[in-house]
N, C-alpha and C positions, 0 to 999 in steps of 0.2 A: 425288562432290562434297559438300563443307558449305563452307559460305556462314557467316561469322562476321559479325555486326553489332553496332556499339556505339551505344548511346543509343535509347531506345521512342520517340521525339516521332512527328510523323506521317509522315515518310519513312522512319526505321526500321519502325516498325510495319507501315507498307503492303507495305516490300522483304520484309518478313519472312512476311506474309499471301500474297502475290502468291508466292512461291517452295515456300511451304506447299501452298498450291494445283494448283499443279505439281508436286509430288512430289521437291521437291528440297532435302536436308537443310541443316537452318542452326541457330544458333543466337544469339539476342538478348539482349546486357546490359543490362541499368538500374540506374542509380546509386541513383534514387529509388525511394521507395513507390508511385508512381501513373505510368502511363502518360501520354504526351501533349505532354510537354515544354511550350511556351507556350500549348497549347489548354487555358485552364482556365475551366471555369463552377464558378458556387456560388450554390445555393439558399439564401438566408437569409429565411427568413420568408414573406412574400408578393413578396420581389423577388429576379430571376433577376440575378446579375451577369455577364459574362464580362471576366477578366483581361487575356485577350490578343485573338486574331481576334474579330471579331464576325460574323461572316458566310462564308460561303463561295460563290466566281462558277464556274459549271459548267455542262456540256451535256448532253445525253440521253446519251451514253456515259457520263458521271459520275453520272449519276442513277441509271443501269443497274447500276453498280456498286456503288452504296450500297443499291440495292436485293438483290444479294446477299447484303450484310450483317444484312439484316432489318430495315434503317433506315425504309426508304419510310413507311412509317405515323407517323413522328417527327418526317419533315421539317417545316418551316413555311418558306413562300416568304414574302419582303417584301412589303411590301403595296405595291399601285401608287404612293400618295401618295410614297412612299421614292426615287422616280425621281430627285424635283427635288433638287439639291444647291444650297447658299446659300453664300455667302461675305463676311465683314463688309468693308464699307467706306464709308467717308463716314457713319460713327458710327451703322450698323446692316446687320443682314444681309440681304443681296439675291440674288436668283434665278438662277444662273450659267445663261447662254444653254444651251439642250439639243440645238440645230439651229443651221442654217445662216440661217432667217429668223429667229428670235429674235436670234441674233447679230447679223446687217445691220439687224435695224430696232429693235432693242430698244435701251435707255439702258445696258446697263453697259459696253460699251467705250468707249472715244472713236473721233471719226471717222478719226485717225489710224491706230487699229490695225484698225479696218475695213478701211480703204483695203489696209494690210500683207498682212491675210487675201486680200483679191481680187487683191494682186497674188503672193503666194506660189507659185501655178501657174505663175507665169515667173521662181523665183529660181533662178540657174543656178547659184548656191555651192554649194561642196562640202566636207562634212566633214573637217577636219582630223584628224589622228591624236589619240586620247585629249578628244576634246572632250567639255565637260561640258555636262549639261541645258540649264542656262540661256544658255551660248554659242549651243547649235544653235538654242532657239527665237527668241531674239534674234537671230540671225543670219535666219530662216526668217520669223522672224514680228514682233516688237515686244517691249519691254521691260516693255509694260502687260501682256503677255500672262503672262510670267516673273512678275511680283509677284503679279498678282491672280487666275491659275488656274493655273499649273504651281506655283510655289513653295507656296500653302497646300494643294494635292494632296499634293506630295510631304513636307510636312511632317505633314500630317494623317495619311496612309497608311504613309511609310514613314519615318516619322519623321528623315527626312533633310533636305539641302540641295541646291537645284539645284544652286549653285553648285562641288559636289563631286561628286556622283555622275555617272559616265560615263554619254553616250548609248548607247552602244558596248554597255553591260552590262547597262543597265536596262530601256532600249528599243528593240533591235536592230532590230526590225523598220522603224523609222521613218529608219535608214541604208538599207534594204532599199527601201523606197518613194522614197529620194531618189535613189539610183545605177538602177532601176530605170524611175521614170517621172518622175523629173525634178521633183517635187511631192510632198510629204507629205498634201494635200489628194487629189492626184489618184488617192494610192496607198490612202486609205482610199475613195475614191467607186470604184475598181475591186474595190476586195476586202471590199465589204460583202456581209456575210452567209456568205463565204467559211468563218470558224470556227464556223461553225453559231449557234442561238440558244441564249446562254448567262443564266443567270437565275440572281439571287441569293438565298440561304437559309441556314437555321440548322437547329436541333433542338427540339424539344418542352422540353427539358433544357438547352440550349445545347451549344455547338461541343462539350464535352469528349465529350457520347455517343458522335462519331466513334471519337476513339483507345479508348475502352471497349470500344466495340463489337470493333474491331480485335484488341485485347488478349485478350478472351474468348475469341476463336476461334484463339489462339495456343496450340501444344501445345510450344513451347521458348523462352517469355518466361522470363527469371530476372530478379525485381525486387528493388530492395535489394542488386544483385549491382556495385558499382563494378569496373571495371578499374583494376590496377594498373599494367599494362604491356603493351606488345606488343614479338614480337621474329620477325624472320625465320630461318626454318629451313629446309631442303633441301626440303621438301615444301610451304610456305605459310608459313605465320605461325601462332605461339606465342601465345595470347593468358592472361594469369595477372590472374585477380578473385578474388573473395573467397569464392569455392564451389570454387575450384580451378584446375588448369591444361587449357590445351583446345587442340587442333592443328585449324583449318583450311586448306581450301586457299585461300580468299580471303576478304579482310577490308573490311569496311566500315564508315565513319567516318561516324555520323550525329549527332554530334554538334555542340556550338558551337566556334568555334577557339580558345578558351583550352584546353578540354578536348583537341581535337585536337592542340593545340600542347603540352602535357604527355606525351600516348602517343608524338608523332613526336621530341621532344626528343632521347631517346638516339639514338635511329637518324639525323639529320639536323637538325642544331642551326640552319643554315643555312633551312631551311624553316620550323622552329617558331618562327623569328625572324620571319618573314616572318607567320605566321599570325596571332601577337601585335600585329600592328601592325592589324590589321584592326578599325574603328572599330564599337562596340555603343554607342550614346547611351541614356542616362536616358531612363525614361518611366515618370512616374504618371497611372495612372487613377482617377478621382474619380466615385463613382456618387450621384447626388443625386436624391429623388422628391420632388415638389411633389404638392399636389392641383391640377387639372385647371381648376376656376375659379379657383385663383390666378395663374395663367399666362396674360397677355394675349396672349400671339403665339403662333397656331395650329400651328405646329411641323409644319406641310404638307412634311414632305420627310424625306431623311436625316440631315441635318445642316446646322452650320455652320463651316468652315474661318478661320482668321485668318490675313490674309496678315501677314509678317514686317515690312512695312512699316507696317500699323498700330499695333504696337506693344502688341499683347495678351498676356494674361499667358499662357493656354492655347494650345496648337496650334489644337484645334478642340473641337466636341459632335457626339458622336452621340445625335440623338433617338431612344432607342432603344425606347420604346414605341409610335413612329411607325411605325417598319421592322418590327415584330414585336409579335405579341398574346402575353399571358402573363408579359409582363417585368415587370409591375407591376400592383396591383388598378385596377380598371376606371376609379374614379374619381381616378386621378392619372396622372402622366405621370413618366418615370423618364429623365433624360439622362448619358448617359456622357460624362465631359469628360477629355480626355488633355491632361497639360501635361508638356512638355520636348521631348525629341529635339533634333538635332543644331543646330538655329536657337536655341533658347532651354533649352542643357542646366541651368544651375543654377536654373531654376526648379523641375527635378521634383526637386531636392535639398534644397526649403525644408521646414522644418517643418510637419506636419501641419496644426498650427494656420492658419499663414500660409495652405497652399494651401487649405484649406477657407475662409477668410476671402475670399481672391482671385476662387475659382471661383463662389463664390455671387453674390460683388457684380459679376461680369461677366454670369452669367444672370440677376441681378437685371435689371441694367442692358438688356440687349438683348431679353430676353423679359418685361418687363413684370411683374416680379414683387416684389409689396410686402411682404414676409414678413422677417426676423432672419435666417432660417435654414431649409435644409430641413425637411420632415417625418422625411427618414431619411438618411442618408450614409455611404458609406464610403469607403475608399482602400486602393489597392494600387501596391507600385513595382515596378519593372523596373530593376536599377541596368545592366543589358545588355540593352538593349530589340531591337533590329533591326541585322543586319549591312550594312554601307554599301557599296553596289559603287561604289566611289570609286579612286584612282588606286593604294591598295594592294591590290586585288582581284587585280592584272593578275599581280605575279609569282607570286602563289598558285595562279592558275589555271594557271600552266606547269606548277609543280611536282605539281599535283594530274594534271594530264595525263601527267606523264611516270614518276610511281608506279604508274598504272594497268596497262602490262604485267607489274607485277610483282605483281601482285592486289591492289594496295592500292586502296579507288577511294572515292570520298567521294560520299554524297546525303544532304546537308543544304542548307539554305535559304541557305549563304553560297557556291554554287557552283551556278553554270546558272540559277538563278530562285528567288525569295524566297517568291512567296505561295502559300498554302496550295492553290490548283488545280496551281501550278506544281509542289511537294515531291511531289504524289501523282502527277503524269502522269510527272515523272521516275523516280521509283522504281519505279512500273508499268513504265517503258522500261528501266530497269537490270534488272528481275527477268527479263523478257524475252531480254534479252542473255545474261545468267548460263544461262539455260535452254539457249539454243542454243548455247552453249559446251559445256556440260554434254555435251548431246548429240553435238558434234563429237569431244570427247574420249573419250566413251564407243565411238564409230564405230569 
């Protein structure tokens, strides 16, 4: 059996690597000149920039897998101080509560919200179909939790809007806790530690070291080889690419929804139309470096997120040099700012000059920086950043499941989980399933 894989992002690379180490024939096509998809790292002089994901959250199993790839010496764990998260509120960044005591006795949330949290364990309401994250948290907690915790988190991490993202697609575990325990908080308490200890880390030269390590070990990866079409055959799928025609038994799409729609449209126009409805908001990343002595704020955390209700220009900032060593010279700080996302898409499309000006203004006001501009800065734009798990994803998921028995599979961040750890886990799981199917077919 031969498996075809289109797209050498983290999902396609991981799947190919797992198939190869299990002795299953595969072919991996990638249209661009380098692997990794959205994972891009660049060392520019003394500065290490991440254009996409800044870190990876994993457990001991993932660390053992990375050790197989020879990456253990290059792993850089996040600093302990980065556990703190800040939210902009009432004119300054305030530390978000990190546990029950700081939530109940700290001053971040109002008495109304604190009482709502205490009452949540007796909240007997049940999630209706297609409930959004915002609706779920308002129903079980309060509007303040949505505005000053959930909203900025969703905007900063997923470039999304909690008013549109479905709880069933983004955090199904919350619904499971509601069903099984009658309370989200009770569910968290009952399952503390069940998933194992998870750590946040990156690599010495950035996140792109991971896809490069995978690509270096693959024997059947074709770069600069875009796929022009796919079609069904009597025994599988025919793939036409720049390098020629190949027949595979099963075909895996590990590309974004636009690329998938282009390939699927001749086969199923309805499926393609649904794929095109999946939203990817724009996001612009700005990297700014300042002398440590010129920044009054201690930057003692992971970064600061901006609630939509505060009307800030940026979605938030990662204090990159506070999270990982080696991001800039020792006497400087490096801040990564994200502008745009679904809640403020037009901000991401402003001219470079405007974005630089607005970002520096917010950084200067928020962190006590009395300078006209940073010592160094750079910009990178994603017109299509992160797929949104809103109502448009539901018919897509149904059609993905319908085509699986025909040997057309999906292993991408727009189906079944979009974080890096999700994508790696899904790819490894799919490899196991394909190997098991191969063994059954050969029996």
